[in-house]
mmJSON file of the N, C-alpha and C atoms, coordinates in Angstrom:
{"data_MODEL":{"atom_site":{
"group_PDB":["ATOM","ATOM","ATOM","ATOM","ATOM","ATOM","ATOM","ATOM","ATOM","ATOM","ATOM","ATOM","ATOM","ATOM","ATOM","ATOM","ATOM","ATOM","ATOM","ATOM","ATOM","ATOM","ATOM","ATOM","ATOM","ATOM","ATOM","ATOM","ATOM","ATOM","ATOM","ATOM","ATOM","ATOM","ATOM","ATOM","ATOM","ATOM","ATOM","ATOM","ATOM","ATOM","ATOM","ATOM","ATOM","ATOM","ATOM","ATOM","ATOM","ATOM","ATOM","ATOM","ATOM","ATOM","ATOM","ATOM","ATOM","ATOM","ATOM","ATOM","ATOM","ATOM","ATOM","ATOM","ATOM","ATOM","ATOM","ATOM","ATOM","ATOM","ATOM","ATOM","ATOM","ATOM","ATOM","ATOM","ATOM","ATOM","ATOM","ATOM","ATOM","ATOM","ATOM","ATOM","ATOM","ATOM","ATOM","ATOM","ATOM","ATOM","ATOM","ATOM","ATOM","ATOM","ATOM","ATOM","ATOM","ATOM","ATOM","ATOM","ATOM","ATOM","ATOM","ATOM","ATOM","ATOM","ATOM","ATOM","ATOM","ATOM","ATOM","ATOM","ATOM","ATOM","ATOM","ATOM","ATOM","ATOM","ATOM","ATOM","ATOM","ATOM","ATOM","ATOM","ATOM","ATOM","ATOM","ATOM","ATOM","ATOM","ATOM","ATOM","ATOM","ATOM","ATOM","ATOM","ATOM","ATOM","ATOM","ATOM","ATOM","ATOM","ATOM","ATOM","ATOM","ATOM","ATOM","ATOM","ATOM","ATOM","ATOM","ATOM","ATOM","ATOM","ATOM","ATOM","ATOM","ATOM","ATOM","ATOM","ATOM","ATOM","ATOM","ATOM","ATOM","ATOM","ATOM","ATOM","ATOM","ATOM","ATOM","ATOM","ATOM","ATOM","ATOM","ATOM","ATOM","ATOM","ATOM","ATOM","ATOM","ATOM","ATOM","ATOM","ATOM","ATOM","ATOM","ATOM","ATOM","ATOM","ATOM","ATOM","ATOM","ATOM","ATOM","ATOM","ATOM","ATOM","ATOM","ATOM","ATOM","ATOM","ATOM","ATOM"],
"id":[1,2,3,4,5,6,7,8,9,10,11,12,13,14,15,16,17,18,19,20,21,22,23,24,25,26,27,28,29,30,31,32,33,34,35,36,37,38,39,40,41,42,43,44,45,46,47,48,49,50,51,52,53,54,55,56,57,58,59,60,61,62,63,64,65,66,67,68,69,70,71,72,73,74,75,76,77,78,79,80,81,82,83,84,85,86,87,88,89,90,91,92,93,94,95,96,97,98,99,100,101,102,103,104,105,106,107,108,109,110,111,112,113,114,115,116,117,118,119,120,121,122,123,124,125,126,127,128,129,130,131,132,133,134,135,136,137,138,139,140,141,142,143,144,145,146,147,148,149,150,151,152,153,154,155,156,157,158,159,160,161,162,163,164,165,166,167,168,169,170,171,172,173,174,175,176,177,178,179,180,181,182,183,184,185,186,187,188,189,190,191,192,193,194,195,196,197,198,199,200,201,202,203,204],
"type_symbol":["N","C","C","N","C","C","N","C","C","N","C","C","N","C","C","N","C","C","N","C","C","N","C","C","N","C","C","N","C","C","N","C","C","N","C","C","N","C","C","N","C","C","N","C","C","N","C","C","N","C","C","N","C","C","N","C","C","N","C","C","N","C","C","N","C","C","N","C","C","N","C","C","N","C","C","N","C","C","N","C","C","N","C","C","N","C","C","N","C","C","N","C","C","N","C","C","N","C","C","N","C","C","N","C","C","N","C","C","N","C","C","N","C","C","N","C","C","N","C","C","N","C","C","N","C","C","N","C","C","N","C","C","N","C","C","N","C","C","N","C","C","N","C","C","N","C","C","N","C","C","N","C","C","N","C","C","N","C","C","N","C","C","N","C","C","N","C","C","N","C","C","N","C","C","N","C","C","N","C","C","N","C","C","N","C","C","N","C","C","N","C","C","N","C","C","N","C","C","N","C","C","N","C","C"],
"label_atom_id":["N","CA","C","N","CA","C","N","CA","C","N","CA","C","N","CA","C","N","CA","C","N","CA","C","N","CA","C","N","CA","C","N","CA","C","N","CA","C","N","CA","C","N","CA","C","N","CA","C","N","CA","C","N","CA","C","N","CA","C","N","CA","C","N","CA","C","N","CA","C","N","CA","C","N","CA","C","N","CA","C","N","CA","C","N","CA","C","N","CA","C","N","CA","C","N","CA","C","N","CA","C","N","CA","C","N","CA","C","N","CA","C","N","CA","C","N","CA","C","N","CA","C","N","CA","C","N","CA","C","N","CA","C","N","CA","C","N","CA","C","N","CA","C","N","CA","C","N","CA","C","N","CA","C","N","CA","C","N","CA","C","N","CA","C","N","CA","C","N","CA","C","N","CA","C","N","CA","C","N","CA","C","N","CA","C","N","CA","C","N","CA","C","N","CA","C","N","CA","C","N","CA","C","N","CA","C","N","CA","C","N","CA","C","N","CA","C","N","CA","C","N","CA","C","N","CA","C","N","CA","C","N","CA","C","N","CA","C"],
"label_alt_id":[null,null,null,null,null,null,null,null,null,null,null,null,null,null,null,null,null,null,null,null,null,null,null,null,null,null,null,null,null,null,null,null,null,null,null,null,null,null,null,null,null,null,null,null,null,null,null,null,null,null,null,null,null,null,null,null,null,null,null,null,null,null,null,null,null,null,null,null,null,null,null,null,null,null,null,null,null,null,null,null,null,null,null,null,null,null,null,null,null,null,null,null,null,null,null,null,null,null,null,null,null,null,null,null,null,null,null,null,null,null,null,null,null,null,null,null,null,null,null,null,null,null,null,null,null,null,null,null,null,null,null,null,null,null,null,null,null,null,null,null,null,null,null,null,null,null,null,null,null,null,null,null,null,null,null,null,null,null,null,null,null,null,null,null,null,null,null,null,null,null,null,null,null,null,null,null,null,null,null,null,null,null,null,null,null,null,null,null,null,null,null,null,null,null,null,null,null,null,null,null,null,null,null,null],
"label_comp_id":["UNK","UNK","UNK","UNK","UNK","UNK","UNK","UNK","UNK","UNK","UNK","UNK","UNK","UNK","UNK","UNK","UNK","UNK","UNK","UNK","UNK","UNK","UNK","UNK","UNK","UNK","UNK","UNK","UNK","UNK","UNK","UNK","UNK","UNK","UNK","UNK","UNK","UNK","UNK","UNK","UNK","UNK","UNK","UNK","UNK","UNK","UNK","UNK","UNK","UNK","UNK","UNK","UNK","UNK","UNK","UNK","UNK","UNK","UNK","UNK","UNK","UNK","UNK","UNK","UNK","UNK","UNK","UNK","UNK","UNK","UNK","UNK","UNK","UNK","UNK","UNK","UNK","UNK","UNK","UNK","UNK","UNK","UNK","UNK","UNK","UNK","UNK","UNK","UNK","UNK","UNK","UNK","UNK","UNK","UNK","UNK","UNK","UNK","UNK","UNK","UNK","UNK","UNK","UNK","UNK","UNK","UNK","UNK","UNK","UNK","UNK","UNK","UNK","UNK","UNK","UNK","UNK","UNK","UNK","UNK","UNK","UNK","UNK","UNK","UNK","UNK","UNK","UNK","UNK","UNK","UNK","UNK","UNK","UNK","UNK","UNK","UNK","UNK","UNK","UNK","UNK","UNK","UNK","UNK","UNK","UNK","UNK","UNK","UNK","UNK","UNK","UNK","UNK","UNK","UNK","UNK","UNK","UNK","UNK","UNK","UNK","UNK","UNK","UNK","UNK","UNK","UNK","UNK","UNK","UNK","UNK","UNK","UNK","UNK","UNK","UNK","UNK","UNK","UNK","UNK","UNK","UNK","UNK","UNK","UNK","UNK","UNK","UNK","UNK","UNK","UNK","UNK","UNK","UNK","UNK","UNK","UNK","UNK","UNK","UNK","UNK","UNK","UNK","UNK"],
"label_asym_id":["A","A","A","A","A","A","A","A","A","A","A","A","A","A","A","A","A","A","A","A","A","A","A","A","A","A","A","A","A","A","A","A","A","A","A","A","A","A","A","A","A","A","A","A","A","A","A","A","A","A","A","A","A","A","A","A","A","A","A","A","A","A","A","A","A","A","A","A","A","A","A","A","A","A","A","A","A","A","A","A","A","A","A","A","A","A","A","A","A","A","A","A","A","A","A","A","A","A","A","A","A","A","A","A","A","A","A","A","A","A","A","A","A","A","A","A","A","A","A","A","A","A","A","A","A","A","A","A","A","A","A","A","A","A","A","A","A","A","A","A","A","A","A","A","A","A","A","A","A","A","A","A","A","A","A","A","A","A","A","A","A","A","A","A","A","A","A","A","A","A","A","A","A","A","A","A","A","A","A","A","A","A","A","A","A","A","A","A","A","A","A","A","A","A","A","A","A","A","A","A","A","A","A","A"],
"label_entity_id":["1","1","1","1","1","1","1","1","1","1","1","1","1","1","1","1","1","1","1","1","1","1","1","1","1","1","1","1","1","1","1","1","1","1","1","1","1","1","1","1","1","1","1","1","1","1","1","1","1","1","1","1","1","1","1","1","1","1","1","1","1","1","1","1","1","1","1","1","1","1","1","1","1","1","1","1","1","1","1","1","1","1","1","1","1","1","1","1","1","1","1","1","1","1","1","1","1","1","1","1","1","1","1","1","1","1","1","1","1","1","1","1","1","1","1","1","1","1","1","1","1","1","1","1","1","1","1","1","1","1","1","1","1","1","1","1","1","1","1","1","1","1","1","1","1","1","1","1","1","1","1","1","1","1","1","1","1","1","1","1","1","1","1","1","1","1","1","1","1","1","1","1","1","1","1","1","1","1","1","1","1","1","1","1","1","1","1","1","1","1","1","1","1","1","1","1","1","1","1","1","1","1","1","1"],
"label_seq_id":[1,1,1,2,2,2,3,3,3,4,4,4,5,5,5,6,6,6,7,7,7,8,8,8,9,9,9,10,10,10,11,11,11,12,12,12,13,13,13,14,14,14,15,15,15,16,16,16,17,17,17,18,18,18,19,19,19,20,20,20,21,21,21,22,22,22,23,23,23,24,24,24,25,25,25,26,26,26,27,27,27,28,28,28,29,29,29,30,30,30,31,31,31,32,32,32,33,33,33,34,34,34,35,35,35,36,36,36,37,37,37,38,38,38,39,39,39,40,40,40,41,41,41,42,42,42,43,43,43,44,44,44,45,45,45,46,46,46,47,47,47,48,48,48,49,49,49,50,50,50,51,51,51,52,52,52,53,53,53,54,54,54,55,55,55,56,56,56,57,57,57,58,58,58,59,59,59,60,60,60,61,61,61,62,62,62,63,63,63,64,64,64,65,65,65,66,66,66,67,67,67,68,68,68],
"pdbx_PDB_ins_code":[null,null,null,null,null,null,null,null,null,null,null,null,null,null,null,null,null,null,null,null,null,null,null,null,null,null,null,null,null,null,null,null,null,null,null,null,null,null,null,null,null,null,null,null,null,null,null,null,null,null,null,null,null,null,null,null,null,null,null,null,null,null,null,null,null,null,null,null,null,null,null,null,null,null,null,null,null,null,null,null,null,null,null,null,null,null,null,null,null,null,null,null,null,null,null,null,null,null,null,null,null,null,null,null,null,null,null,null,null,null,null,null,null,null,null,null,null,null,null,null,null,null,null,null,null,null,null,null,null,null,null,null,null,null,null,null,null,null,null,null,null,null,null,null,null,null,null,null,null,null,null,null,null,null,null,null,null,null,null,null,null,null,null,null,null,null,null,null,null,null,null,null,null,null,null,null,null,null,null,null,null,null,null,null,null,null,null,null,null,null,null,null,null,null,null,null,null,null,null,null,null,null,null,null],
"Cartn_x":[4.815,4.628,5.648,6.592,7.596,6.951,6.415,5.568,4.524,3.83,2.884,3.54,4.978,5.546,6.263,6.657,7.303,6.059,4.833,3.54,3.192,3.45,2.798,3.626,4.737,6.045,5.848,5.708,5.422,4.025,3.256,2.222,2.274,2.933,3.093,3.781,4.832,5.668,5.124,4.191,3.238,2.636,2.394,1.396,2.132,3.281,3.811,4.378,4.423,4.566,3.758,2.34,1.104,1.004,1.369,1.159,2.412,3.582,4.79,5.612,5.188,5.735,7.091,8.155,9.268,8.734,9.295,9.186,9.343,10.638,10.762,9.94,9.224,8.577,7.318,7.009,5.788,5.46,7.049,7.148,7.105,7.704,7.93,6.155,5.599,4.027,3.308,3.593,2.848,3.314,4.538,5.374,6.068,6.278,6.963,8.32,9.377,10.556,11.232,11.895,12.164,12.624,13.557,14.043,13.144,12.193,11.165,10.021,9.928,9.24,9.924,11.285,11.768,12.191,12.377,12.185,10.914,9.841,8.51,8.521,8.801,8.211,9.041,10.393,11.561,11.238,10.057,9.625,10.634,11.515,12.777,12.226,10.863,10.189,8.678,7.935,6.552,5.913,5.132,4.266,3.14,2.15,0.751,0.295,0.785,0.33,0.881,1.994,2.788,2.026,1.776,1.007,0.063,-1.021,-2.368,-2.155,-1.369,-1.111,-0.598,0.268,0.888,-0.461,-1.017,-2.352,-3.167,-3.574,-4.804,-4.273,-3.184,-2.671,-2.435,-2.107,-1.75,-3.423,-4.163,-5.475,-6.365,-6.235,-7.07,-6.23,-5.036,-4.289,-4.592,-4.291,-4.363,-5.864,-6.502,-8.221,-8.289,-8.23,-8.305,-8.161,-6.728,-6.476,-7.018,-7.439,-8.249,-9.771,-10.101,-11.669,-11.3,-10.463,-10.363,-10.42],
"Cartn_y":[-7.846,-6.233,-5.873,-6.341,-5.802,-6.033,-6.81,-6.994,-6.121,-5.526,-4.474,-3.369,-2.972,-1.829,-1.56,-2.941,-2.629,-2.681,-3.036,-2.846,-1.664,-1.252,0.196,1.33,0.935,2.114,1.57,0.266,0.149,0.928,0.884,0.969,2.674,3.494,4.776,5.413,4.633,4.888,4.702,3.743,3.272,4.732,5.451,6.74,7.513,7.578,8.762,8.81,7.514,7.514,7.722,7.443,7.624,9.453,10.25,11.463,12.311,11.644,12.567,12.979,12.568,13.333,12.183,12.816,12.195,12.186,11.464,11.364,12.869,13.693,14.626,15.565,15.554,16.665,16.655,15.322,15.543,15.752,15.198,15.795,17.206,17.89,19.539,20.259,19.588,19.745,19.854,18.716,18.376,18.951,19.819,20.35,19.614,18.436,17.133,17.274,17.358,17.037,15.788,15.877,14.779,13.675,13.941,12.696,12.096,12.842,12.436,11.264,11.916,10.824,9.15,9.586,8.533,7.43,8.152,7.31,6.444,7.429,6.75,5.631,5.845,4.647,3.509,4.136,2.85,2.056,2.648,2.221,2.232,3.278,3.789,4.853,5.335,6.693,6.267,6.7,6.525,8.086,8.45,9.574,9.252,9.39,9.133,10.429,11.471,12.638,12.341,12.063,12.079,10.263,9.139,7.947,8.222,9.208,9.286,10.358,10.996,11.815,10.766,9.978,8.814,8.181,7.369,6.706,7.018,8.227,9.279,9.441,9.792,10.16,8.839,7.461,6.176,5.871,5.948,5.568,6.075,7.261,8.339,7.829,7.512,7.523,6.061,5.245,3.459,3.179,3.934,3.394,3.897,4.947,5.542,4.835,4.159,3.038,2.015,1.463,0.162,0.264,1.323,1.711,1.818,2.326,2.481,1.294],
"Cartn_z":[-1.535,-1.318,-2.679,-2.659,-3.396,-4.809,-5.571,-6.611,-6.906,-5.953,-5.925,-6.126,-5.77,-5.93,-7.356,-7.802,-9.041,-10.204,-9.872,-10.661,-10.916,-9.566,-9.473,-10.145,-10.198,-11.028,-12.36,-13.086,-14.096,-14.779,-13.97,-14.758,-14.691,-13.654,-13.655,-14.543,-15.193,-16.424,-17.753,-17.582,-18.896,-19.132,-18.019,-18.119,-18.581,-17.731,-18.4,-19.814,-20.328,-21.65,-22.939,-21.948,-22.526,-22.984,-21.882,-21.829,-22.255,-22.879,-22.893,-21.906,-20.909,-19.987,-19.555,-18.958,-18.128,-16.936,-15.939,-14.317,-13.662,-14.181,-13.566,-14.048,-15.311,-15.906,-14.87,-14.795,-13.819,-12.817,-11.963,-10.629,-10.373,-11.372,-11.115,-11.188,-12.3,-12.779,-11.166,-10.546,-9.48,-8.218,-8.321,-7.018,-6.185,-6.741,-6.095,-6.355,-5.501,-5.953,-6.571,-7.654,-8.598,-7.273,-6.792,-5.825,-4.922,-4.346,-3.389,-4.125,-5.394,-5.976,-6.562,-6.884,-7.064,-6.181,-4.785,-3.537,-3.404,-3.285,-3.139,-4.088,-5.332,-6.028,-6.015,-5.701,-5.135,-3.589,-3.156,-1.778,-0.911,-1.059,-0.039,1.135,0.345,1.343,1.39,2.414,2.087,2.078,1.292,1.395,0.76,1.656,1.095,-0.037,0.307,-0.825,-2.158,-2.261,-3.23,-4.193,-3.089,-3.971,-4.586,-3.671,-4.131,-5.54,-5.654,-6.78,-8.383,-7.918,-8.667,-8.993,-8.406,-8.561,-9.367,-9.114,-9.515,-11.129,-11.136,-12.54,-13.328,-12.682,-13.437,-13.936,-12.685,-12.984,-14.312,-14.248,-14.991,-16.458,-16.637,-18.048,-18.418,-17.777,-18.14,-18.21,-17.125,-17.659,-18.749,-19.367,-20.825,-21.96,-21.766,-22.938,-23.159,-21.777,-21.409,-21.882,-21.674,-22.182,-23.92,-24.569,-26.101,-26.79],
"occupancy":[1.0,1.0,1.0,1.0,1.0,1.0,1.0,1.0,1.0,1.0,1.0,1.0,1.0,1.0,1.0,1.0,1.0,1.0,1.0,1.0,1.0,1.0,1.0,1.0,1.0,1.0,1.0,1.0,1.0,1.0,1.0,1.0,1.0,1.0,1.0,1.0,1.0,1.0,1.0,1.0,1.0,1.0,1.0,1.0,1.0,1.0,1.0,1.0,1.0,1.0,1.0,1.0,1.0,1.0,1.0,1.0,1.0,1.0,1.0,1.0,1.0,1.0,1.0,1.0,1.0,1.0,1.0,1.0,1.0,1.0,1.0,1.0,1.0,1.0,1.0,1.0,1.0,1.0,1.0,1.0,1.0,1.0,1.0,1.0,1.0,1.0,1.0,1.0,1.0,1.0,1.0,1.0,1.0,1.0,1.0,1.0,1.0,1.0,1.0,1.0,1.0,1.0,1.0,1.0,1.0,1.0,1.0,1.0,1.0,1.0,1.0,1.0,1.0,1.0,1.0,1.0,1.0,1.0,1.0,1.0,1.0,1.0,1.0,1.0,1.0,1.0,1.0,1.0,1.0,1.0,1.0,1.0,1.0,1.0,1.0,1.0,1.0,1.0,1.0,1.0,1.0,1.0,1.0,1.0,1.0,1.0,1.0,1.0,1.0,1.0,1.0,1.0,1.0,1.0,1.0,1.0,1.0,1.0,1.0,1.0,1.0,1.0,1.0,1.0,1.0,1.0,1.0,1.0,1.0,1.0,1.0,1.0,1.0,1.0,1.0,1.0,1.0,1.0,1.0,1.0,1.0,1.0,1.0,1.0,1.0,1.0,1.0,1.0,1.0,1.0,1.0,1.0,1.0,1.0,1.0,1.0,1.0,1.0,1.0,1.0,1.0,1.0,1.0,1.0],
"B_iso_or_equiv":[0.0,0.0,0.0,0.0,0.0,0.0,0.0,0.0,0.0,0.0,0.0,0.0,0.0,0.0,0.0,0.0,0.0,0.0,0.0,0.0,0.0,0.0,0.0,0.0,0.0,0.0,0.0,0.0,0.0,0.0,0.0,0.0,0.0,0.0,0.0,0.0,0.0,0.0,0.0,0.0,0.0,0.0,0.0,0.0,0.0,0.0,0.0,0.0,0.0,0.0,0.0,0.0,0.0,0.0,0.0,0.0,0.0,0.0,0.0,0.0,0.0,0.0,0.0,0.0,0.0,0.0,0.0,0.0,0.0,0.0,0.0,0.0,0.0,0.0,0.0,0.0,0.0,0.0,0.0,0.0,0.0,0.0,0.0,0.0,0.0,0.0,0.0,0.0,0.0,0.0,0.0,0.0,0.0,0.0,0.0,0.0,0.0,0.0,0.0,0.0,0.0,0.0,0.0,0.0,0.0,0.0,0.0,0.0,0.0,0.0,0.0,0.0,0.0,0.0,0.0,0.0,0.0,0.0,0.0,0.0,0.0,0.0,0.0,0.0,0.0,0.0,0.0,0.0,0.0,0.0,0.0,0.0,0.0,0.0,0.0,0.0,0.0,0.0,0.0,0.0,0.0,0.0,0.0,0.0,0.0,0.0,0.0,0.0,0.0,0.0,0.0,0.0,0.0,0.0,0.0,0.0,0.0,0.0,0.0,0.0,0.0,0.0,0.0,0.0,0.0,0.0,0.0,0.0,0.0,0.0,0.0,0.0,0.0,0.0,0.0,0.0,0.0,0.0,0.0,0.0,0.0,0.0,0.0,0.0,0.0,0.0,0.0,0.0,0.0,0.0,0.0,0.0,0.0,0.0,0.0,0.0,0.0,0.0,0.0,0.0,0.0,0.0,0.0,0.0],
"pdbx_formal_charge":[null,null,null,null,null,null,null,null,null,null,null,null,null,null,null,null,null,null,null,null,null,null,null,null,null,null,null,null,null,null,null,null,null,null,null,null,null,null,null,null,null,null,null,null,null,null,null,null,null,null,null,null,null,null,null,null,null,null,null,null,null,null,null,null,null,null,null,null,null,null,null,null,null,null,null,null,null,null,null,null,null,null,null,null,null,null,null,null,null,null,null,null,null,null,null,null,null,null,null,null,null,null,null,null,null,null,null,null,null,null,null,null,null,null,null,null,null,null,null,null,null,null,null,null,null,null,null,null,null,null,null,null,null,null,null,null,null,null,null,null,null,null,null,null,null,null,null,null,null,null,null,null,null,null,null,null,null,null,null,null,null,null,null,null,null,null,null,null,null,null,null,null,null,null,null,null,null,null,null,null,null,null,null,null,null,null,null,null,null,null,null,null,null,null,null,null,null,null,null,null,null,null,null,null],
"auth_seq_id":[1,1,1,2,2,2,3,3,3,4,4,4,5,5,5,6,6,6,7,7,7,8,8,8,9,9,9,10,10,10,11,11,11,12,12,12,13,13,13,14,14,14,15,15,15,16,16,16,17,17,17,18,18,18,19,19,19,20,20,20,21,21,21,22,22,22,23,23,23,24,24,24,25,25,25,26,26,26,27,27,27,28,28,28,29,29,29,30,30,30,31,31,31,32,32,32,33,33,33,34,34,34,35,35,35,36,36,36,37,37,37,38,38,38,39,39,39,40,40,40,41,41,41,42,42,42,43,43,43,44,44,44,45,45,45,46,46,46,47,47,47,48,48,48,49,49,49,50,50,50,51,51,51,52,52,52,53,53,53,54,54,54,55,55,55,56,56,56,57,57,57,58,58,58,59,59,59,60,60,60,61,61,61,62,62,62,63,63,63,64,64,64,65,65,65,66,66,66,67,67,67,68,68,68],
"auth_comp_id":["UNK","UNK","UNK","UNK","UNK","UNK","UNK","UNK","UNK","UNK","UNK","UNK","UNK","UNK","UNK","UNK","UNK","UNK","UNK","UNK","UNK","UNK","UNK","UNK","UNK","UNK","UNK","UNK","UNK","UNK","UNK","UNK","UNK","UNK","UNK","UNK","UNK","UNK","UNK","UNK","UNK","UNK","UNK","UNK","UNK","UNK","UNK","UNK","UNK","UNK","UNK","UNK","UNK","UNK","UNK","UNK","UNK","UNK","UNK","UNK","UNK","UNK","UNK","UNK","UNK","UNK","UNK","UNK","UNK","UNK","UNK","UNK","UNK","UNK","UNK","UNK","UNK","UNK","UNK","UNK","UNK","UNK","UNK","UNK","UNK","UNK","UNK","UNK","UNK","UNK","UNK","UNK","UNK","UNK","UNK","UNK","UNK","UNK","UNK","UNK","UNK","UNK","UNK","UNK","UNK","UNK","UNK","UNK","UNK","UNK","UNK","UNK","UNK","UNK","UNK","UNK","UNK","UNK","UNK","UNK","UNK","UNK","UNK","UNK","UNK","UNK","UNK","UNK","UNK","UNK","UNK","UNK","UNK","UNK","UNK","UNK","UNK","UNK","UNK","UNK","UNK","UNK","UNK","UNK","UNK","UNK","UNK","UNK","UNK","UNK","UNK","UNK","UNK","UNK","UNK","UNK","UNK","UNK","UNK","UNK","UNK","UNK","UNK","UNK","UNK","UNK","UNK","UNK","UNK","UNK","UNK","UNK","UNK","UNK","UNK","UNK","UNK","UNK","UNK","UNK","UNK","UNK","UNK","UNK","UNK","UNK","UNK","UNK","UNK","UNK","UNK","UNK","UNK","UNK","UNK","UNK","UNK","UNK","UNK","UNK","UNK","UNK","UNK","UNK"],
"auth_asym_id":["A","A","A","A","A","A","A","A","A","A","A","A","A","A","A","A","A","A","A","A","A","A","A","A","A","A","A","A","A","A","A","A","A","A","A","A","A","A","A","A","A","A","A","A","A","A","A","A","A","A","A","A","A","A","A","A","A","A","A","A","A","A","A","A","A","A","A","A","A","A","A","A","A","A","A","A","A","A","A","A","A","A","A","A","A","A","A","A","A","A","A","A","A","A","A","A","A","A","A","A","A","A","A","A","A","A","A","A","A","A","A","A","A","A","A","A","A","A","A","A","A","A","A","A","A","A","A","A","A","A","A","A","A","A","A","A","A","A","A","A","A","A","A","A","A","A","A","A","A","A","A","A","A","A","A","A","A","A","A","A","A","A","A","A","A","A","A","A","A","A","A","A","A","A","A","A","A","A","A","A","A","A","A","A","A","A","A","A","A","A","A","A","A","A","A","A","A","A","A","A","A","A","A","A"],
"auth_atom_id":["N","CA","C","N","CA","C","N","CA","C","N","CA","C","N","CA","C","N","CA","C","N","CA","C","N","CA","C","N","CA","C","N","CA","C","N","CA","C","N","CA","C","N","CA","C","N","CA","C","N","CA","C","N","CA","C","N","CA","C","N","CA","C","N","CA","C","N","CA","C","N","CA","C","N","CA","C","N","CA","C","N","CA","C","N","CA","C","N","CA","C","N","CA","C","N","CA","C","N","CA","C","N","CA","C","N","CA","C","N","CA","C","N","CA","C","N","CA","C","N","CA","C","N","CA","C","N","CA","C","N","CA","C","N","CA","C","N","CA","C","N","CA","C","N","CA","C","N","CA","C","N","CA","C","N","CA","C","N","CA","C","N","CA","C","N","CA","C","N","CA","C","N","CA","C","N","CA","C","N","CA","C","N","CA","C","N","CA","C","N","CA","C","N","CA","C","N","CA","C","N","CA","C","N","CA","C","N","CA","C","N","CA","C","N","CA","C","N","CA","C","N","CA","C","N","CA","C","N","CA","C","N","CA","C","N","CA","C"],
"pdbx_PDB_model_num":[1,1,1,1,1,1,1,1,1,1,1,1,1,1,1,1,1,1,1,1,1,1,1,1,1,1,1,1,1,1,1,1,1,1,1,1,1,1,1,1,1,1,1,1,1,1,1,1,1,1,1,1,1,1,1,1,1,1,1,1,1,1,1,1,1,1,1,1,1,1,1,1,1,1,1,1,1,1,1,1,1,1,1,1,1,1,1,1,1,1,1,1,1,1,1,1,1,1,1,1,1,1,1,1,1,1,1,1,1,1,1,1,1,1,1,1,1,1,1,1,1,1,1,1,1,1,1,1,1,1,1,1,1,1,1,1,1,1,1,1,1,1,1,1,1,1,1,1,1,1,1,1,1,1,1,1,1,1,1,1,1,1,1,1,1,1,1,1,1,1,1,1,1,1,1,1,1,1,1,1,1,1,1,1,1,1,1,1,1,1,1,1,1,1,1,1,1,1,1,1,1,1,1,1]
}}}
């Protein structure tokens, strides 16, 4: 399970870099507290709504690069 979380976090960070966002700016845009996002990404808290937003954002931007 640890590798899955680390991969998810790495893919999310790659998507942030592709879009010019920081973790904090993305969290603010999505209405998520930066500390909540950090805790969810680190596996310290569970929040399905936050993870759904993270995964949707990641998939959208990582797939766009893979298709290019």
